[in-house]
N, C-alpha and C positions, 0 to 999 in steps of 0.2 A: 504746729497748729497753723492752719490757714488764716490769714488776716482778712476776715470777711468784710470788715468795715471799709477797706480801701475800694471796694466794688460798689458800695451803696449803703442805704439804711439797713440796719440789722436789728431784729427783735429776738431776744433770747428767751427761751421757754415760752414761745408765742402761743396764745390761744387762737385757734383756727376757726372759731365759731363764725366770725364775721367774714371769713374767706371761703365759705362753701354755702351754696344756696339751700341745702337741707338744714342749715343752721345747727349742725351737730357739734357738740362739744368735743374738742380734741386739741392736743397740743403737739408742738414739735420742738426739737432742740434749738433750731435757729430758723428764722424766716428772714430772707434777704431780698431786698428790692434793688436790683441793678439799675444804675442811673442811665445807661445807654447800651446799645448793642455791643460796643467794644468791651465794656465792663462785663457784660454777660459772657462774652467769648472768653475773656481772661478768667472769669470765675469758674466756668465749667471745666476749663483746661486745668486749672490749679486743683480743683476738687478731685477730678479723675486721677490726676497724677499723684495725689496724696491718698487715694483710695477712700475718699469720703462718699457716702451714699447721699444722693440728692434727688429731688423730684421737681420738675417744672410745674408751676401752678398758674393757670390763667385766672378765670373768674370763679372757678370752683363750681361751675354750673352743671357738670355732667359727671361728678365724682361722688364717691361715698367714702368717708373716713371711717374705716372699720375698727380702728384702734383708738384707745384713749390717749396714747402718747407715741410719737414717732422719734426714734433715736437717729434722726437724719436731718438734712437741711432741705427746706422748701424754698424754691426760688420763684418769687412773684414777679410777673412781667408787667405790672400795671403802669410802670414809668416808661415803658416802651410804647408810646401812644401817638406817634407822629403819623399824620395823614397828608399826602401831597397828590397833586393832579398834573398829568401831562397829556393834554388833549383828552381822549376818552379812556385813559389808563389811570386808575387810582392805585397808589402805593400805600399800604397800611402796615405799620409795625405790629408785631405779634400781640402786644397788649391792648390794642384798640378794641373797645367793646363794639359788638356788631350793631346795636341800635344807634350808637354814636356814628359809626361809619355810614350806616344807611342815611341818617339825617344829613351828614356832610355831602353825600352824593346827590341827594335830592335838591339841596340848596344850589348845587352846580348844574341842575337840570339833567342829571343822569339817572337812568332807570335800570332795573335788573335785580337789585338787592333787596327790594321791598319784602321779599319772603322772609328775610332775616331780621326784620324789625322787632319781632317778639322773642328772639333767641337771646338769652342773657349771658352769652359767652363771648370770648375774644376771638379775633381772627386766627390767632395761632391754634387755639383749640378747635375751631371750625375746620381748619385745614387738615389737622391730624385725623379727625373723625368724619370728614366730608359732611358737615352739618347741613341740614336742609329742612324744608317745609313746603307744603302746597305743590308737591311734585317737582320742586326745584332743589338744587344743592349748590354749595359754594363752588364746586369744581365745574359747574356750568360757565363760570365766569373767570376762573383762574387762568392767567397767562403763564406765570412762573412764580416760584417761591425762592427765597434766599434762606439758607440754613447754615448752621455750624455742623460739619460732617463729623464722622467718627475719628478723623485725624485732627479735629479742632480747627479746620480750615473753613473759611466762609465760601460757600458754593451756591451757585444759582442753578436750580433744576427747572427745566421746562415741564409744562403740564404733561407732555407726551412721555416723559421719563418716570411718571408716577402712576402706579396702578391704583385705580379707585373704583369704588362701587357704592352701593347703598350703605351709608353710614360707616364706611371703612376705606382706609387707604393703606398702601404698602409702607407708608411712613411710620405706622404703628410698630412695625417690626424692625425698624432701623434706629440706631442710636444718634438721631439727628435732633437738633434744637431749632425750632422755627424762629427766624428773625423777622421776616416780612413777607408780603405777598403783593404781586401785581395782578390787578383784576381788570378785565376789559368790559366796559359798559357801553350802553347805547344812549343816544340823546333821548330825553324824555320831557315830561311836562310836570312841573312841581305840583300843580293842582290835582292832576290825575293820580300822581303817586301818593299824595297825602290822603286822598279819598280812599284809595285802596288800603292803605295802612289803617285808616280809621275803621273801615268795615271789618278788617281782619282782627283788629284789637277788640272790637265789640264781640266778635264771634268767640275769641279766646275767653273773654270774661264770662260769656254765657255757657261755655262748655268745659272749661278747665278750672281747677281749684287754685286760682291765682292768689287767694287770700291766705294761703298756707305756704310755709316753706316746703319746697320740693326741688327736684332736679329735672323736671320735665318728664318726657316719656321714658319709662323704665326699660321697655323691651322694643326691639325692632319689630315692625309689622311683617309677619310672614307673607310670602308671595300670595297675592290674591286673597288676602285676609287682613284682619285688624287685631292687634294684640289686645286692645281694650275690650273688644267684643268677646274674644275668647275668654278673657278673665271674668268678664261679667256673666257670660253664659255658664261658667263654672260655679257661679254663686258666691264669688269672693268679694264683691263690692262691700266696703265697710269693715272688712276683716282687719283686726288690729293685733299687733304684737308690741307690747310696751307702749311707747309713744308714737310708733309708726302705724299708719293706717292706709289701706287701699281706698283711694278717694271714692266717695259716693257719687261724685260728679263725673269722674272720668276714671275708669278702672285701670288704665295704663299709667296712672300717677300714684306714687306713694307720697304721702304727706307727713310732715312732722306736726303732730297735734300739740306739741309743747315741750316735750322732754325726750324725744326719740334719740336713741344711741345708734351708732353705726351698726352695732350688732343686731338691734331691733330690725333695722331696714334690711340687712342681709338675710336674716331669718325669714322675713316676710317674702323676700325675693325667692328664696328656696321653696317656700310653701307654694307660691304661685307657679313656679316652674314645674314642680312635682305634680301639682293638682291638674294643671292644664295638660301635661304629658299623659297622665293616667286617664283623664276623661276624653281627650281628643286625639291623642297620639302625636300631637304637634309639640316639638321642642322649641320653646321660646328662646331667643338669643338676647342677652343683656346688651342694652345700648349704653348704659352707664358703666363707669370704671370703678371697681372696688380697689381702693388704695390699701 
């Protein structure tokens, strides 16, 4: 048996409701919080060599727990939250929350990451999925990333060595664990940045169902189209399965109205995909990850 506690805090039979933004009830065998990057490296090495199944968990903001219980280990990166600056380069560990990173950069009078102020994910998750908003993405600013590679070595990868596109990177297909990222920013103005964030925050409140648990946009926008419009045009706004509902406010959001299960959400996703394909011929691509 691997001694998990030597790597950080451990919760046995952990309830994951507080660790996913859908607020879906699910449990896992163990939830581990590595204390630093060296403990994370040692942990994944030991788990792999002992044939234990594990999953890295950021802020749980782009995932769907489809099972009631997972017989595996979830590794939470929330203690990997260091941020440092070297001139116009900001280094952020994998567990840094994007809104926290944005505010830290603004205080230093750096601009560029304002688009991410409303994304409730971590920099690690953002790197894996090339998170973005307002026609910008995290890879617009990435210089390089540091990972644990498939041989359990710490390696730095330049941006040029990573294939990336809209909401996708080649990192999804590799057995890498993100440790940190270096981002190149521009000099800005704190007042201008704060005003931009204020305007966008108000727009999100007006157009997105922020009062309900969700995981943001469910589907990627097809080229020259919008997933929300397609779903709405198919008459699916307000459709419910169990406690999961297609938002009346924004059709590309599925919300938890109180007691949604992961199964409810997954069934609603399939209903959307099948209906949109049948009525429009367009196959929507899921932006969220079903665990």
